[in-house]
Residue, then its C-alpha position, 0 to 999 in steps of 0.5 A: x606304281x600300280x602296286x602302290x596304288x592298288x595297295x593304298x586303295x585296298x587299305x583305304x577301302x578296308x578302313x572305310x568298311x570297318x568304319x561303316x560297320x562300327x557305325x552300323x553296330x552302334x546304330x543297331x544297339x541304339x535302335x535295339x533299346x526298345x526291343x531289349x526293353x520289350x524282351x526283358x523289362x516289360x513284365x515288371x515295368x510295363x510297356x509304358x514304364x508304369x506297371x510297377x509289378x514285383x516292386x518295379x519302379x514307375x520309370x515315368x517318374x524316375x530321377x535317375x541319370x543315364x549313368x545311374x540307370x546303367x548301373x541299376x540295369x547292370x547290377x540290379x536293385x532289390x529284386x531286379x535281376x542284374x543284366x551284366x551277364x545277360x546283355x552287353x554293355x552297349x545293349x545295357x546303355x541302349x535300354x537305359x537310353x530308351x527308358x529316359x524317354x518315359x520321363x520325357x513323356x511324363x513331364x510333358x516335354x516329349x511326345 
């Protein structure tokens, strides 16, 4: 009886730990969108998304959906570097989600 209980508790704790780690990883990727943007995107798009250096678009007025932003970041566009070999898919998604905040600020519906 003790062996079954110990084994059950062990696998339960192992499953719980794996679940928590996956959630932490997901939260970490989402939280890092801003840091990824600062590292790779600020040079052309600027801190507020409106620098427009080297032909970069003003992200404050972009009408691209999240999926379209992910595609542009992944594959690049015009002179923009493709990031598929630099960032993971979750990092690309995180930075794409972060850039959606610029549109919100431009249209007055956010802070």
